[in-house]
Every structure is written in structure tokens, then in C-alpha cells.
N, C-alpha and C positions, 0 to 999 in steps of 0.2 A: 672327600669333604672339601668343599670350596670355602675359602675364607679370605678376608681382606686384611690389610695391615692393622687397622684399628681393632678388629675383633681378635686378631692374633695377639696384640699387645695386652688386651684385656684378659685373655685366657692364659697367656704365658708371659707375665711381666718381666721376670728375671731373665728368661731366655731372650726375649726381645731386646732387653737392655744390653745383654752380652753381644748379640748379633749386630746391633746398631753402634755400640760403643767402639768396636774395632780394637780395643786394648785387651782382649782376652787371649793372652799368650801363655804358653807353657814353657817355662825355662828348661834348658837342657843343662844338667849339672855335670854330666860325665860323657866322655866319648870313648868307645872301645875301638881300637884299630886292629886288634888281634881277634879275628873271627873265632878261632878255636877257644880262646879264653872266654869270649862272650858266650859261646854255646855251652861251655862247661859251667858257667855261673848260673844257669837257669835250672832251678830245681824242678823235677818232674815235668820237664818241658814237653814231653810227648803224651802226657795224660790228656785224654780227650782230643788229641791232635788229629785233624783231618787233612791228609796230604792234598796239595793243590797241583795244578798242571805243571808248575815249575819243578815241584818235587819229583814228578814222574819223568819230566824231560831230563832232569839231572841223572837219572838212571840209564839213559840212552847212551849208546856208543856212536850212533850215526845220525845224520840229519833225517834220513828216511825213517828211522825208528821214532824220532821226535815228531815228525809229520804225522805218523800213524796215531800217536798219542793225541795230538791236537785234533785230528779228524774224528777220532773216536769220541772224545769228550764233547766236541761240537755237535756231533750226531745225537748224543745222549741229552743234549740241551744243558750241559754243565758249563759250556762256554758260549758266549754270544758270538755271533758271526764276526762282529767288529773286532773283538778281542782275539779271536782265533786268527784273523787276518794280521793283526799286529804281531802276534807271536810268529806267524809264518814269515813275515817280512824280516823280523829280527833274526830268525833262524837262517834265512837266506843271506842276509847282510853280514852277520857276525858269527854264525856257527853255533853248534850245540853247546859248546863250553861257555858261551856268553851268558848262559843262565846260571852258571856256577860250576864248581868242581863236580866230578862224577861221584855219585853216591854209590859206593860199592855194596856188595852183599853184607848184611849185618850192620849197616850204617846206624840204624836207629838203636840197636842193642848196644853198640859201642858208645854212641853219644849219650845214651841213657844210663851208662855205667853198668850195664848188665852183662858185659863180656870182659 
């Protein structure tokens, strides 16, 4: 659907005002520096959770395993070519642990309080 600024304003006056106003900010009231405490504070955090490429990479032990994950998800169309290349570059530059600590077997059960 093609639209111009004037018709957009007419169709969505409040949204248009927010976008043009520039003062639609969300305050941050708290910062958690302890990732374990932050994860434990989330109730039912894995309900309807769909793991992403980083979740899978965090299960890898080697760069080669991570590269296989990236290639597989790219082949399936779950990653764009550009994003897959960004991940490969980061993997090459910073290594597999740059995506986060290793998620060991049973990680989601432990984090969900089921173990």
C-alpha cells in the first residue's frame, strides 16, 4: 500500500504525532547487572519461547559447530544471507563464546525451575 505523508497523518494522527514529535521515549527505571538474577526474575520465561540462532550457537563447543548451525538456518531460510554473514564474521573475530556462555544440557529445565 503506497501512501504519502498527508494521508498517513489522516489515517494515523496519533502515530504520526509520535513519530514527528521525537519526544516519545521510554524511561528505564532499573538496570540488572547480574544476568542470573535477571533470568530468575522472569516468571514462565520459556513459555511459548522459540529459540533463535544465538541460543543454538550457545550450545556449541567449537567454531565449526556454530558455522554448521548458521549454514543450516541460512539454507532453511531462517536467516538472511546478510545476518548469516554478520554472525560468521563475529564468530571468526571473537569466537563462539562471544555469543554468551555455553548452554549445558538441561539449561532450560534448570532456568525454568524444573530441576
